[in-house]
Each structure stands twice: as structure tokens, then as C-alpha cells.
C-alpha positions as CSV (number, residue, x, y, z in Angstrom):
1,M,23.7,23.0,12.2
2,A,22.5,20.9,9.3
3,E,20.3,17.9,9.9
4,T,20.5,14.4,8.4
5,I,17.5,12.7,6.8
6,N,17.7,8.9,7.0
7,M,16.0,6.1,5.1
8,P,12.9,5.5,7.2
9,K,11.9,2.0,8.5
10,L,8.3,1.4,7.4
11,G,7.7,-2.1,8.7
12,F,9.0,-4.7,11.0
13,D,10.7,-6.6,8.1
14,M,11.9,-3.7,6.0
15,A,15.6,-3.8,5.5
16,E,16.1,-1.4,2.7
17,G,14.3,0.9,0.3
18,V,14.9,2.2,-3.2
19,L,15.1,6.0,-3.6
20,V,12.9,6.3,-6.7
21,R,13.0,10.1,-7.1
22,W,14.1,13.3,-5.5
23,V,11.2,15.7,-5.2
24,K,13.3,18.5,-3.7
25,Q,16.6,19.3,-5.5
26,V,19.8,20.6,-4.0
27,G,19.5,24.3,-3.2
28,E,15.7,24.2,-2.9
29,S,14.0,25.4,0.3
30,I,12.0,22.8,2.2
31,N,9.7,23.1,5.2
32,K,9.1,20.5,7.9
33,G,6.4,18.1,6.5
34,D,7.2,18.8,2.8
35,V,7.9,15.8,0.6
36,L,11.6,15.4,0.1
37,A,11.7,12.2,-2.0
38,E,9.8,9.1,-3.1
39,I,11.0,5.7,-2.0
40,E,9.9,2.2,-3.0
41,T,9.6,-0.4,-0.2
42,D,8.4,-3.9,-0.1
43,K,4.8,-2.7,0.3
44,A,4.5,0.6,-1.6
45,T,5.9,3.7,-3.2
46,V,6.0,6.1,-0.3
47,E,6.6,9.9,0.0
48,V,9.3,10.7,2.5
49,E,8.6,14.0,4.4
50,S,11.4,16.2,5.8
51,A,11.5,16.4,9.6
52,F,13.3,19.8,9.3
53,S,13.0,23.2,7.6
54,G,15.8,24.9,5.6
55,L,17.7,24.2,2.4
56,V,18.4,20.9,0.8
57,L,22.2,21.0,1.1
58,Q,23.1,17.6,-0.4
59,H,21.7,14.4,-1.8
60,L,23.7,11.6,-0.3
61,V,22.4,8.9,-2.8
62,D,21.4,8.9,-6.4
63,A,17.9,8.2,-7.6
64,G,17.5,4.4,-8.2
65,T,19.8,3.5,-5.3
66,S,18.8,0.8,-2.8
67,V,19.5,2.2,0.7
68,P,19.5,0.3,4.0
69,V,17.1,1.6,6.6
70,N,18.4,4.3,8.9
71,N,21.2,5.2,6.5
72,P,21.5,8.9,5.6
73,I,20.0,10.0,2.3
74,A,20.1,13.8,2.5
75,L,21.3,16.9,4.4
76,V,19.0,19.8,5.3
77,G,20.4,23.0,6.8
78,A,20.8,26.7,6.4
79,A,22.3,28.6,3.5
80,G,26.1,29.0,3.8
81,E,26.7,25.9,5.8
82,K,29.9,23.9,4.9
83,I,29.8,20.2,4.2
84,E,32.9,18.2,5.1
85,T,33.5,14.5,4.8
86,A,35.3,12.5,7.5
87,T,36.1,8.9,8.3
88,A,34.6,7.5,11.5
89,P,32.9,4.3,12.6
90,V,29.2,4.1,12.1
91,A,26.9,1.8,14.1
92,G,26.2,-1.3,12.1
93,Q,28.8,-0.4,9.5
94,T,32.6,-1.1,9.1
95,S,34.9,1.1,11.2
96,N,36.2,2.9,8.1
97,A,32.8,3.9,6.7
98,E,32.6,7.4,5.4
99,V,30.3,9.7,7.4
100,L,29.4,13.3,6.8
101,A,30.1,16.1,9.3
102,V,28.5,19.5,8.7
103,T,29.8,22.7,10.4
104,A,28.7,26.3,10.3
105,A,31.0,28.0,7.7
106,T,32.8,31.2,8.3
107,P,34.2,32.4,5.0
108,T,38.0,33.0,5.1
109,P,40.5,33.7,2.3
110,H,41.6,30.1,2.4
111,E,38.3,28.4,3.2
112,P,35.4,29.8,1.2
113,A,31.9,28.9,2.4
114,L,29.8,26.5,0.3
115,V,27.7,28.4,-2.1
116,I,24.5,26.7,-3.1
117,S,22.6,27.7,-6.2
118,A,19.2,26.5,-7.2
119,A,19.2,23.4,-9.5
120,P,17.3,23.4,-12.7
121,A,13.6,22.8,-12.2
122,P,12.9,19.1,-12.5
123,Q,10.4,17.7,-15.0
124,K,6.9,18.1,-13.5
125,A,5.0,14.8,-13.4
126,S,2.7,13.1,-11.0
127,P,4.0,10.0,-9.1
128,L,1.6,7.7,-11.1
129,A,2.7,9.2,-14.4
130,R,6.4,8.6,-13.5
131,K,5.6,5.0,-12.5
132,V,3.8,4.3,-15.7
133,A,6.6,5.9,-17.7
134,R,9.2,3.8,-16.0
135,E,7.2,0.6,-16.6
136,K,6.6,1.4,-20.3
137,G,10.0,2.9,-21.1
138,V,8.7,6.4,-21.9
139,N,11.2,9.3,-21.6
140,L,9.5,12.1,-19.7
141,A,11.6,14.7,-21.5
142,S,9.6,13.9,-24.7
143,V,6.2,14.3,-23.1
144,I,4.1,17.4,-23.1
145,G,2.2,17.8,-19.8
146,T,-1.5,18.8,-19.9
147,G,-2.0,18.9,-16.1
148,P,-2.0,22.0,-13.9
149,G,1.0,24.1,-14.5
150,G,2.2,21.8,-17.3
151,R,2.4,18.8,-15.0
152,I,2.6,15.5,-16.8
153,V,-0.2,13.2,-15.8
154,R,-1.1,9.6,-16.7
155,R,-3.2,10.5,-19.7
156,D,-0.1,12.2,-21.2
157,I,1.9,9.0,-21.0
158,E,-0.9,7.0,-22.4
159,A,-1.2,9.5,-25.3
160,V,2.5,9.0,-26.1
161,L,2.1,5.2,-26.1
162,L,-0.9,5.4,-28.3
163,A,0.8,7.7,-30.8
164,G,3.8,5.3,-30.9
165,Q,1.6,2.3,-32.0
166,T,1.9,1.1,-35.5
167,A,-1.1,1.4,-37.8
168,P,-3.5,-1.5,-37.6
169,V,-2.8,-4.4,-39.9
170,E,-5.4,-4.8,-42.6
171,I,-6.8,-8.3,-42.6
172,Q,-8.0,-9.5,-46.0
173,P,-11.3,-11.3,-45.9
174,V,-11.1,-15.0,-46.4
175,A,-13.5,-17.9,-46.5
176,L,-15.1,-18.5,-43.1
177,S,-14.0,-22.1,-43.0
178,T,-10.3,-21.2,-43.3
179,S,-10.2,-17.9,-41.3
180,R,-7.8,-17.8,-38.4
181,A,-6.9,-15.1,-35.9
182,P,-3.6,-13.3,-36.8
183,H,-0.5,-14.5,-35.0
184,R,0.8,-12.1,-32.5
185,A,4.4,-11.9,-31.2
186,D,5.2,-12.6,-27.6
187,N,5.3,-9.5,-25.5
188,T,7.9,-9.6,-22.6
189,I,7.5,-7.0,-19.9
190,Q,9.6,-6.3,-16.8
191,T,7.7,-7.0,-13.6
192,T,7.5,-4.1,-11.2
193,K,9.4,-4.1,-7.9
194,L,6.0,-4.3,-6.1
195,R,5.0,-7.4,-8.1
196,Q,8.4,-9.0,-7.4
197,V,8.0,-8.3,-3.7
198,I,4.5,-9.7,-3.6
199,G,5.7,-12.9,-5.3
200,R,8.6,-13.3,-2.9
201,R,6.6,-12.7,0.2
202,L,3.7,-14.9,-0.7
203,V,5.9,-17.8,-1.8
204,E,7.6,-17.5,1.5
205,S,4.2,-17.4,3.3
206,K,2.7,-20.3,1.4
207,T,5.8,-22.6,1.7
208,S,6.7,-21.8,5.4
209,I,3.3,-21.3,7.0
210,P,0.9,-24.3,7.4
211,H,-2.3,-22.8,6.2
212,F,-5.8,-24.2,6.8
213,Y,-9.1,-22.8,5.8
214,V,-12.6,-22.4,7.2
215,T,-15.6,-21.1,5.2
216,H,-18.8,-19.7,6.6
217,E,-22.0,-18.4,4.9
218,Y,-23.6,-15.3,6.4
219,K,-27.1,-14.0,6.3
220,M,-26.9,-10.4,5.0
221,E,-30.4,-9.0,4.9
222,A,-30.2,-7.2,8.2
223,L,-26.9,-5.6,7.4
224,L,-28.0,-4.5,4.0
225,D,-31.1,-2.9,5.5
226,L,-29.1,-1.1,8.2
227,R,-26.6,0.2,5.6
228,K,-29.5,1.6,3.5
229,Q,-30.9,3.4,6.5
230,L,-27.6,4.9,7.7
231,N,-26.7,6.0,4.2
232,G,-29.9,7.9,4.0
233,Y,-28.5,10.2,6.7
234,L,-25.0,10.6,5.1
235,P,-23.9,13.0,2.3
236,D,-22.6,11.8,-1.0
237,G,-18.9,10.8,-0.6
238,E,-19.5,9.5,2.9
239,K,-21.8,6.6,2.2
240,L,-20.9,3.4,4.0
241,S,-19.9,0.2,2.1
242,V,-20.6,-3.4,3.1
243,N,-16.8,-3.7,3.6
244,D,-16.9,-1.0,6.3
245,F,-19.4,-3.1,8.3
246,I,-17.2,-6.2,7.7
247,L,-14.1,-4.5,9.0
248,K,-15.8,-3.3,12.2
249,A,-17.3,-6.8,12.7
250,V,-13.9,-8.5,12.2
251,A,-12.3,-6.1,14.7
252,L,-14.9,-6.7,17.4
253,S,-14.7,-10.5,16.9
254,L,-10.9,-10.4,17.2
255,R,-11.3,-9.0,20.7
256,E,-12.6,-12.5,21.7
257,F,-9.9,-14.4,19.8
258,P,-6.4,-13.0,20.6
259,N,-4.8,-16.0,19.0
260,L,-6.0,-14.7,15.6
261,N,-4.8,-11.2,16.4
262,A,-1.3,-12.4,16.9
263,S,2.1,-13.3,15.4
264,L,4.7,-16.0,16.0
265,S,8.2,-15.3,17.3
266,G,10.2,-18.4,17.7
267,D,8.4,-20.6,20.1
268,K,6.3,-17.8,21.5
269,I,2.9,-16.3,20.3
270,I,2.6,-12.5,20.6
271,H,-1.0,-11.4,21.2
272,K,-1.2,-7.9,19.8
273,G,-2.4,-5.1,22.1
274,Q,-4.1,-3.3,19.3
275,V,-6.6,-4.5,16.7
276,N,-5.3,-3.0,13.4
277,V,-7.2,-4.5,10.5
278,G,-5.5,-4.4,7.1
279,V,-7.4,-3.9,3.8
280,A,-6.0,-5.2,0.5
281,V,-6.2,-2.5,-2.1
282,T,-5.6,-2.9,-5.9
283,V,-3.0,-0.5,-7.2
284,P,-1.2,-0.2,-10.6
285,G,1.3,-3.1,-10.8
286,G,-0.1,-5.1,-7.9
287,L,-1.8,-4.6,-4.5
288,M,-1.0,-3.3,-1.1
289,T,-2.5,-3.5,2.3
290,V,-3.6,-0.2,4.0
291,V,-4.2,-0.4,7.7
292,V,-7.0,1.0,9.9
293,K,-5.5,1.4,13.4
294,D,-7.6,0.5,16.4
295,T,-10.4,-0.6,14.2
296,D,-12.4,-2.0,17.1
297,Q,-12.5,1.4,18.7
298,K,-13.7,3.4,15.7
299,T,-17.1,4.1,14.4
300,L,-18.3,2.9,11.0
301,R,-18.1,6.4,9.6
302,Q,-14.5,6.8,10.8
303,I,-13.5,3.4,9.3
304,S,-15.1,4.3,6.0
305,G,-13.4,7.7,5.8
306,E,-10.0,6.3,6.6
307,V,-10.2,3.5,4.1
308,K,-11.4,5.8,1.3
309,G,-8.5,8.2,2.0
310,M,-5.8,5.6,2.2
311,A,-7.0,3.7,-0.8
312,A,-7.0,6.9,-2.9
313,R,-3.5,7.8,-1.8
314,A,-2.3,4.2,-2.5
315,R,-3.7,4.3,-6.1
316,D,-2.2,7.8,-6.7
317,G,1.2,6.8,-5.5
318,K,1.0,9.1,-2.5
319,V,0.7,6.6,0.3
320,K,2.0,7.7,3.7
321,P,4.2,5.4,5.8
322,E,1.6,5.1,8.6
323,D,-1.0,4.0,5.9
324,V,0.7,0.6,5.3
325,D,2.4,-0.2,8.6
326,G,1.2,-2.1,11.7
327,S,-1.5,-4.5,10.6
328,T,-2.4,-7.3,13.0
329,F,-5.0,-9.1,10.9
330,S,-5.8,-8.6,7.2
331,T,-8.8,-8.8,4.9
332,S,-9.2,-9.2,1.2
333,N,-12.6,-8.4,-0.4
334,L,-13.4,-9.4,-4.0
335,G,-17.2,-8.9,-3.5
336,M,-17.3,-6.0,-6.0
337,Y,-16.1,-8.5,-8.7
338,D,-19.1,-10.9,-8.4
339,V,-16.9,-13.6,-6.7
340,D,-18.7,-16.4,-4.9
341,E,-15.8,-17.3,-2.6
342,F,-12.0,-17.7,-2.6
343,I,-9.1,-18.3,-0.3
344,A,-6.2,-16.0,0.3
345,I,-2.6,-16.3,1.5
346,I,-1.7,-15.1,5.0
347,N,0.2,-11.8,5.2
348,P,3.3,-12.6,7.4
349,P,3.8,-12.3,10.3
350,E,0.0,-12.3,11.0
351,A,-1.8,-15.4,12.2
352,A,-4.8,-15.2,9.8
353,L,-6.5,-13.4,6.9
354,L,-10.2,-13.2,5.9
355,A,-11.2,-13.6,2.2
356,I,-14.6,-12.1,1.5
357,G,-16.9,-12.9,-1.5
358,S,-20.0,-11.2,-2.9
359,A,-23.3,-10.7,-1.1
360,R,-25.7,-12.5,-3.5
361,E,-29.5,-12.9,-3.6
362,V,-29.9,-16.7,-3.8
363,P,-32.6,-19.3,-3.2
364,V,-32.7,-20.4,0.5
365,V,-34.9,-22.7,2.5
366,S,-36.9,-21.0,5.3
367,G,-39.7,-22.8,7.2
368,G,-39.8,-25.5,4.6
369,Q,-40.2,-23.0,1.8
370,V,-37.7,-21.9,-0.9
371,V,-37.5,-18.1,-0.7
372,A,-35.0,-15.4,-1.9
373,G,-32.3,-14.4,0.6
374,W,-29.1,-12.5,0.7
375,R,-26.0,-14.6,1.5
376,M,-22.3,-13.9,1.6
377,K,-19.4,-16.4,2.0
378,A,-16.1,-15.7,3.7
379,T,-13.1,-17.9,4.2
380,I,-10.5,-17.5,6.9
381,S,-6.9,-18.7,6.3
382,V,-5.1,-19.5,9.6
383,D,-1.6,-20.4,10.6
384,H,-1.9,-23.9,12.1
385,R,1.2,-23.2,14.3
386,I,-0.9,-20.6,16.2
387,S,-4.5,-21.8,16.1
388,D,-6.6,-24.7,15.0
389,G,-9.9,-25.5,13.2
390,A,-12.2,-25.3,16.2
391,E,-11.0,-21.8,17.2
392,A,-11.2,-20.6,13.6
393,A,-14.8,-21.9,13.3
394,Q,-15.7,-20.2,16.6
395,F,-14.3,-16.9,15.3
396,M,-16.5,-17.3,12.2
397,Q,-19.5,-17.8,14.4
398,A,-18.7,-14.7,16.4
399,L,-18.4,-12.8,13.2
400,A,-21.8,-14.0,12.3
401,R,-23.3,-12.4,15.4
402,Y,-22.1,-9.0,14.2
403,L,-22.9,-9.4,10.5
404,E,-26.3,-10.9,11.0
405,E,-27.2,-8.6,14.0
406,P,-25.4,-5.5,12.8
407,A,-27.0,-3.2,15.5
408,R,-24.5,-4.8,17.9
409,M,-21.8,-2.7,16.1
410,L,-23.5,0.6,17.0
411,V,-23.7,0.1,20.7
């Protein structure tokens, strides 16, 4: 009997997703775990895997359609199965909603079995290339792929855009005293769905959550020394970053402060049983948060490997549902951009978020003398309905114990 693939629910607040692209066409074989389609959620573009093996019997929605969670999107079954439509009540829908019933077909003179033939091969393109093409209005049919097997990749889209540019305008030399930069026309671009969702969620967060902020400066010499030592034992590609240490330190500190590893539900505070630290990652068109589950229980090496893998998938448009779901506390690190300090907006429904600046070598006073020292500032944003300034300050002090005595994270 054929099986139904439904729109997955990828977060507590996800109500619907947009089916961006069918990866498997009607008539194609599919194995359990193969990617069936790409969907766009409030957080990311996600690859939906099939829970069944067989043939793709039918697409129940068109690409570009917004589909409520748990609604059917496709049927997977065996060759020769017959698809019939029937009218019956569906949970959460009106009583006359159309549902699909699939029965094994036995060919008769009056009732021929459904014959499925392979659909024409779709245009081969990477998810990132398709995303850039949609944003820039490039027709994939006009692009020649240079990737493996003729697959269209991002550089092919960029080459088409470059070829379509007009020749540069020749600027006639004029006297220096009267020279002006040429006027350029306004360029209006359509915001991506991801950017729209970021704007909507953060406006909601900033206007409905009473934020307050606490900043602390950390001594980083010991952590930088330990990182250097540990990286001496690790192969290239597995080196630890400063952020890996920070994630571990945050997770261990959250054990002591359950109010900051929490969410608000009406007049109740829910202390989360797991410590799942989210990491903000820059992706084309915006940013998303990937999640290290049970961060407090993992080694620095495990944390580092997971973050690298999830960040790469996010930037390639191949993020998995479990990569972006379930965070209980989030972090945003701009240290790689030479940022002294900043504040960030809380990621609902979490109680707090930590914004991390750069580790800098600066003049510090030690024993009455001005010497060079490594310092890093971080600012925690907290929901005042759940916690207060004293508790946030104590959390930042607890974080200092791990960052300034990093060997604590190894025992």
C-alpha cells in the first residue's frame, strides 16, 4: 500500500512551509532516506527525506506552494498501484476536505491500473545555485552547467549575470574641482523569504520581550594558550576555535542558571531539561541558528565537529531539520569581524542570548603596571519577565570561571 509523505513540523512555532522544489519526480524510484523535496521554513531551506522506499506515485502540491504542517505532499508506493480520490473528513480540516486513498490495483477490462512513466529529467542544479537564480531572476534553462555531470553551480549563475551586464560607462576626464561621481539609478530587489521571516520574528521579539543587557570583559590568555596546545595534537580540519570553547563554557554555566535555559508559557516558566546551545550562522540572504544538542555533555572536539558540519550544510542549502530545531539558549559571535562588542535580540521563545565580540590584545593594568593582555567582551540579552540583572550578572561571572580557567572544561 502506498505511503503518504507529509509536510514536516520543524519547530515549535512552525505552522507551514513552502515547497521550493521537487528533487524526485513522479515515476522516479526513491529509497528511504533519499531527498524527496526542498522546503523553505521560517528558519531555513531544508531537504525533506523520504521515510519510505518505492516509486514517487504523485506530487500532491506544486512547487512554490505554501503547505500547512502535517498536510500530505506526496505519495510513495509500488509500481502499478492505483490512486483514487475520495471525500472524507480530515483532522483539523473541514468535513468535506478532499483526501487521497490508494489501493492495490488489479487490472480489469473496465478498470486499468495506473501506469507510471518516468518524467523528463529535471534541470540539474545545486540548491545554492537555484536559490541565487531565484533571487536574481535567472532562468536555469538558459544556463550551461560546469559542475559534475553538467550540474549547474553558483559560479555558472554568476557568469550569466556578469555576461548580462552592460559595458562600463566611459567617464570623460574633467577638472578636479568640478568632478562628481556618476549618478546611479536606484536598485530595488525582492527580499528573500528568510530575510522576511528574520524581520518579522525579531520585530516581534524586540517589541514584545522586555530586553535588558549585561556586559562583562573576560581575560583570555589562558584559553588562547590551551587552545594552542590542544590544536597541536589535532589534524588540519579539526582544529578548535575560540567559539568552541565559548559554547562549552556557556553550556556548563547554564547548568547553574536554569532560569536562563528556559522559556515562558503564559504565567509559567519552563526550565528546559536539555542544554541545547544555538549558534548563529551567516548564510546567503540572512542568517540561521544551528543547534548543538546536549552541549554541556559533549567534548570540545565533538562540539567543534558538529558546528563545522551544520554550518557547512546551512551555507550549501542542505541543512537537516535536526540542525535547526530545539535550541534552549542562543549565541551570536562576531569576533571574526574585529567587533569590540554588540548586543543582540533574543531568539523567541528562549530567555536569553549571548553576543560575543573579538578577543583583542589591549593595554591592561596589572600590579600597578600597564601591560599587554588579551580581553574579550560579551553581552547577554535577557527577558526581564523570566530573570533579572543580578542573576544575569552572576551567570556572566560563572562564565568567567570557565573562560579564564579553561581546564575546568576538560574535567
